[in-house]
Structure formats: structure tokens, C-alpha cells
Steps between C-alpha positions, in 0.01 A plus 500: 500500500459739207138556401438389141259699289438520127646850497840396634509154339452630145653845546785453252252389237229761554768769485521424128269749333403233246368282786391725783211417732263436209730248335566332833128458555468341157765248604315438826180425306666271244424127493761274347566129478848349480502151351823321580684589820850392401780727379287746303190493716667536837703800384200669337277434800738647754563819302134552418409453865776742598361751250159487666296292258205433727369161391729215396393142437776238473452174308743207503490130582871453572707478815835665573798289390871528565592601145234775506692703756770637269248704301185502714673705762206571729483131597727367774651161573246461780222531238606189305201271450244772581244626244641803319173692511477474878859607560480789253166622636640501852805700391285756317281549807809561713626786281177648363223529758275689258498222242230235499673183383317175428614179335391182323724197545392338174590417143363723226300310241242555229236403756584763762677783320192723457417469867856578607521826301139614541548757778818674384586780257849384398648151475875433520620190318804390699474132407761282328256272317445586134147358456389679817635827361275459198210408728548819703530716190188352342302523824595866546383577146167327561447673836640841399790498743841662458780241511859581595710230336844392617719208399862384505737305281849456644647854489205661321182645644173597332239752618182637344164647594231306316133573436508848652250771404668765283409868465237409241329251728633201305680198643869475415690194375502171690738204515356338187576816302868440578498120481173369352526139618649305788829360363472129429855430617571486868638826639721429805447709812762644731518176699645330192699784343602698806465874550696792642332644807547863397298468177217350703497802728518745211201352318293474818571867569408598145168321542435690822600822326236439232233472768603826665497687169160366403330558835649844564460593131859613455755422231444267206410135557658228283195461278512360145864411556702230673809614688787252470787561740837322494686513829841401360520775240275739694301557183131525434282468195132578456312274265200681357159331490159574351174397666378240249329231708154622595296376794291299254815321377613433855159358591537236228855419610399476866227247427735277301823532703575284805803707609708197587863439421564348159667217691161397631393421144769234482436345841259224394610170646766647729284645777332347801180643647485638852261220600722220371808662652333497843419131458860421404632681807297255709519180295851517352741683731795367299429747218761777507358853523739755348447873545638738236422810704764768490506488879400218732186624677434341838122540468463246218202292618662163430838331526765589240774247436732743326502865394669572166452857369405499134824669396691205655270228367705401195810456718293289738389284207863446397586383850199269502662291223221242489164565665367199689227677698159642415507878531236769546629852443331795671522880489273792589259496204589191301690685227865463603430136588373436145825646367695273732311190389563586134872520582476168685322328208747637246791347692329186626212408261425179691514662841185567703436863596181704531424865576245596768219672312429845644797486734526547874284813488194291417571211738 
């Protein structure tokens, strides 16, 4: 068996005069956190580990699903139902013995975000949840962390380096300098709109590339600008930004903001608490439990009567014709299920359907 050393593992990289042994050591000393281990996060994590970034912490609450595999290419069919962070950490350890990889199998929230990013230098936002993106940006401003932002919309990808220290010692623009407020309308994610797997890989790689440039101090990071890349036309545009929102402004916003989906503001009267749901499972087994997960996950801790992915829910409602049952709709976090119940109520105002508050993740 060939002996693996840092010299031969990273030889092609250290041969670059811009990297060399000094730059490689900087990568070895770097501490980064990748939040979201789906399409963007898994790609970024693997390439950063392969580049010799020495300390990587993975954060995600999700499990591997069938429809993940077309773009989250480091997961296998045998991984379906397993926590993404565990599978990804294991893969990284198998290819990069000099990387210390840890993980948190948890949801990011206002309550734990400071703890989750406390021990790292750079945070990668690889999530697909808009309020959480604002939470990460605001938290990085308040804790003086560099944030590498990545997002997707159908055939477009977006990348930026936020809140980085410039040559004058000042922090660069953050997400609120590009888009001051969380949009009040619901922004669909890739589960609802679909996405091309190649754009996912491109944006994940661009995020990893930003980390390498920043740590090794080479090239020019995407600061004070948002790169917008279209995969169909193979075009890119850089939207310029100015750092306007100070830490003091962000402090006020952070105190007032709950960082929940706008849908949650319209969920009064259509949700059921975790406690009452558990009682119903025991006392009224005739209630139909409908999952709107994109993939049916075998590790759901209670019986599911039917799985209807959210993008198929309206068709399912049409086939229902006249609801005669009582329904409780569930998803991971209680957001997609709220959307589904709104659709249900719009079509069948007199029908009985509730969304599980907090979703399966909090059961």
C-alpha cells in the first residue's frame, strides 16, 4: 500500500508558487464550518477537504433521500435514510487523513447559531432556506466571521463573500446590503422548482474556491459584489454592493427578527402542537397522517399513511375530490406542511387538515 504523506498528497497544489508550503500550512490551520450538506455543501466540503483545509465542521439535520442523488453525488443509494453529516464526514475521512472533520446533526436556529459558528474562521452558507440565510449573515456580522454565500434558483447560481476584512481593516458588505429584508412572499426552493445538477456543482465549487483564495491570500475574493451565473447562457454578472448595514444596525434587527418563514406568520389555527399530535396518534388512530417530504424517509418516528411530495400535492388534492377524513400533514420543519394545508384549505374550506408544528425534526 502506498504511504500517504502531506508532501505527496498535496504535491500538485504546493507546486503552485502562489500556494507553496506556506500556503498549504495556512490551509491546514484553517477552521471552517459548512452549514447545509446538500448539493452545495457536499461539493464544497469534499473539495476543501481534498485541498487540505485542516478543520471542517459540518452542520445539517437532514437525511439522504432518493432525489438528492442526482446532484449530491457523493451520496450513494445505500446511504438513503442516513444522516447527511455522518455520511459526508465518513467520506471526507476516507480521502483526507490530515483533515479533522466534526459534525452537528441539528437544525440551525436563532438559539444555537452563535454556538455553532463560535470556533471557526469562515462560515459557508450552503442552505436552501431564505430566513436561515439571513440568520447566518446577521450572526456572522455580529461575531465578526467571514461568510461565503451560495444560493440557487433554477438555472441561476449566486455566490459572494460577505463580511470579510478588507485591506483597510473594515468589514465588507453583507447579505442585507444586497437585499435589506427577507422577502415577504414565499420563495420556492429547488424541491418545488427543480434544479439542474451542474449548476449546483458549479456554485459549490465557487464557494470552495472563495475559501481557498481567502485562506491562502491569493487572487481577489468576491467582496462587495454578488456573482450571478446563468448556466443556460453561460453568462455571469457581478452586482456591486456597498457596506451600509453596520453591526449596530444588525444588532437591532437580530433582536427583533425571528428568522422564520413568512408562512409561519399565517399559520394560526392550522397547526397542531407536538404534544397534541402525540396524543392523537394514541387516541385517534383513524386520523390520516400525510407526509409532504420530497422523499419518503424510513426513519420517521411514527406511522405515515401516505407520502405526497409537496410538488405533487395539488394533483393529490384533485384526486381526493371530497375529503372525508381528518388529516395531519407533516414535513421536516413544519414549513412545507403549512404550505400544503393552505392549499388544502383553499380547495376544501370545510375540510379538516392541520400542519404538525415544528415538523418531524422536533418530534
